[in-house]
C-alpha positions in Angstrom: 111.6 110.4 96.9 109.6 113.3 95.9 106.7 110.6 95.0 107.3 108.4 98.2 107.0 111.9 100.2 103.9 113.2 98.2 101.5 109.8 96.9 102.3 107.1 99.1 104.0 108.8 103.1 101.5 111.8 102.0 104.2 114.2 103.9 102.8 117.7 102.8 99.6 116.7 104.3 100.7 115.5 107.5 103.1 119.0 108.0 100.0 121.0 106.6 97.8 119.3 109.8 100.7 119.8 112.6 101.4 123.3 110.9 105.3 122.4 110.8 107.2 123.2 107.7 107.2 120.9 104.9 110.5 122.5 102.9 108.3 123.0 99.7 107.1 126.6 98.3 104.1 128.2 99.6 102.8 128.3 96.2 102.8 123.5 96.5 101.9 122.9 99.6 98.7 124.9 99.5 97.6 122.5 97.6 97.6 119.9 99.9 95.0 119.6 102.6 95.4 119.4 106.3 93.7 116.8 107.4 92.8 112.7 106.4 89.8 111.1 105.4 89.5 106.8 105.8 89.2 105.0 102.9 89.0 101.4 102.0 92.6 101.6 101.5 93.3 103.1 105.6 93.8 107.0 105.9 93.9 109.2 102.5 94.2 113.4 102.3 90.9 114.5 102.8 88.8 115.3 98.8 91.4 112.8 97.5 89.7 109.6 95.3 90.4 106.6 96.2 90.5 104.4 93.2 92.0 101.9 91.2 94.7 102.3 88.9 92.6 101.3 85.9 90.7 104.5 86.0 94.2 105.9 85.5 96.5 103.7 83.7 96.3 101.9 80.2 97.5 98.5 80.6 99.1 96.5 77.5 97.4 99.8 75.3 97.3 98.6 71.6 100.2 99.8 69.7 100.4 98.5 66.3 103.8 97.4 63.8 103.2 95.8 60.8 104.8 92.5 59.8 108.6 92.7 59.1 108.8 95.7 59.9 112.2 97.4 60.9 111.3 99.0 64.4 113.7 99.2 67.6 114.1 96.5 69.9 114.8 95.9 73.3 115.7 92.8 74.8 115.2 92.0 78.8 118.7 92.0 79.4 118.4 96.3 78.6 116.0 97.0 81.1 117.6 98.4 84.2 117.2 97.3 87.5 117.3 100.6 88.7 116.7 104.2 86.9 114.8 104.3 83.9 116.8 104.2 80.8 116.9 100.8 78.7 120.4 100.2 76.9 121.5 97.9 74.0 118.7 99.3 71.3 119.1 98.0 67.8 116.7 97.9 65.0 115.4 94.4 63.8 112.4 92.9 61.9 109.2 92.8 63.7 107.8 89.0 64.6 106.0 88.9 67.2 106.3 90.5 70.9 105.0 93.6 73.1 104.8 97.1 71.4 105.1 100.3 72.8 105.5 103.9 72.0 107.7 107.1 73.7 106.8 107.6 77.2 105.2 104.0 78.1 106.7 102.3 81.2 107.9 98.7 80.4 107.4 96.4 83.9 109.2 93.1 84.0 106.4 90.6 84.8 108.4 87.3 84.9 110.5 86.4 87.5 113.0 87.1 88.7 113.3 90.0 86.8 110.3 91.7 88.4 111.0 90.6 91.8 115.2 92.6 90.7 113.1 95.8 89.6 113.5 95.4 86.2 111.2 98.5 84.5 111.9 101.3 81.9 110.5 104.2 80.3 110.6 103.9 76.9 112.6 107.3 76.0 114.5 106.1 73.1 111.8 106.7 70.2 111.0 109.7 68.0 107.8 111.0 67.9 105.0 108.0 66.6 107.2 105.8 66.2 106.8 102.1 67.9 108.8 100.1 69.5 109.2 96.1 70.2 110.3 93.6 72.5 110.4 90.6 75.0 106.6 89.1 75.3 107.6 89.5 79.2 107.1 93.2 79.2 103.5 94.9 80.8 103.1 98.1 79.1 101.7 101.0 81.2 100.5 104.5 79.9 98.7 106.8 81.8 95.1 108.1 80.7 94.6 111.5 79.9 95.8 114.1 82.1 97.9 111.2 84.3 101.2 111.7 83.2 103.6 109.1 81.8 106.6 110.1 84.7 103.5 109.5 87.2 102.9 106.2 86.0 106.8 105.3 85.9 107.1 106.3 89.9 104.3 104.2 91.1 105.7 101.3 89.0 108.9 101.7 91.0 106.9 102.6 94.2 107.2 99.1 96.6 103.3 98.9 97.4 102.6 98.4 93.3 105.7 96.1 93.2 104.5 94.0 96.1 101.2 93.9 95.3 102.5 92.4 91.3 104.9 89.8 93.6 101.8 88.9 95.3 99.8 87.7 92.6 102.0 85.8 89.9 100.9 82.5 89.0 102.8 79.7 87.7 105.3 76.8 88.1 108.5 77.9 90.7 111.4 79.3 88.5 108.4 81.1 85.8 105.8 82.8 87.6 104.9 85.5 86.0 102.0 88.7 86.7 99.2 88.6 85.0 98.2 92.0 83.7 94.9 91.8 84.4 95.6 91.5 88.6 97.1 95.4 88.5 93.6 96.7 88.0 93.0 95.6 91.6 95.8 98.1 92.5 94.0 100.9 94.6 95.6 104.3 95.1 94.1 108.2 96.3 94.2 110.3 93.2 95.2 113.3 93.7 94.2 116.6 92.3 95.6 117.4 88.9 96.8 120.2 89.6 98.9 118.6 91.6 99.7 115.8 89.4 100.8 118.5 86.9 103.4 120.2 89.3 105.1 116.3 90.0 105.0 115.9 86.2 106.9 118.9 85.2 109.6 118.1 88.4 109.8 114.7 87.3 110.1 115.6 83.8 112.8 117.7 84.0 114.7 115.5 86.5 113.7 112.2 83.6 115.7 114.2 81.0 118.7 115.2 82.6 119.2 111.5 83.6 118.6 110.5 80.1 120.9 113.1 78.4 123.9 111.9 81.2 123.3 108.5 79.7 123.6 109.3 76.3 127.2 111.3 76.8 128.4 107.9 79.4 127.4 106.0 75.8 128.9 108.2 73.6 132.1 108.4 75.9 132.1 104.5 76.2 132.2 104.1 72.4 135.4 106.8 72.4 137.2 104.4 75.2 136.0 100.9 73.2 136.9 102.1 69.9 140.2 103.8 70.9 141.7 102.6 74.0 143.4 99.3 72.9 144.6 100.6 70.0 146.1 103.2 72.2 147.8 101.2 74.5 149.3 99.0 71.9 150.8 101.8 70.3 149.2 101.3 67.0 147.3 104.7 66.9 148.6 107.7 68.6 146.6 110.9 69.8 146.0 113.1 66.7 144.9 109.8 64.6 142.2 109.2 67.5 140.9 112.8 66.9 140.6 111.7 63.2 138.8 108.9 64.1 136.6 110.2 66.4 135.5 113.4 63.9 135.0 111.0 61.3 132.6 108.5 63.2 130.7 111.5 64.4 130.8 110.5 68.3 
């Protein structure tokens, strides 16, 4: 909602233009202009730059894994249709597939996964670690000061997804979006300071979501381990507590 308000609908700019309150702190609202200017993509905030996303984002950046290396693997079925956290990651010997690192956005490029919204932000790797997965992923990563939360939320936006879907090619039922068609997508680039503030807010929220997802996963492990035995009477509460401690769940 915040991404759409700031970078798609330009709500803070409209509020400034009308002299209305946006609900934002003064130190943030003052960073937004109070007028618009015309561009080829329509009205954009004054002094923002209309550019192709190829100037902001790397598409399928180079990531390296040696053949037969054991590395975290993500299948398409583990990519969510809403939210950013992937599930079902496991170690697997690398053969061939799409490679990614922490902070990358993974966009499903094949029908119906793209239309269904399958997109993830990689939050399950260690620093410097490379993971891999389906060849049907397009990997997106911010350039220089374009932060990864901005890239992820852009990939979740309706206007970006509609552009990708319009450019799908192939036979019915097996259509894919070519990664180079994404270069044509244009947006209004805000000043770096606004991107910095958005990234700080979004990173904090994404981290909380990741922690919540990890806690849910731990609770599911406890439930799946203990519930059948507790129901059958094969296990009593003191024994269950011992199993949890031994499993470090």
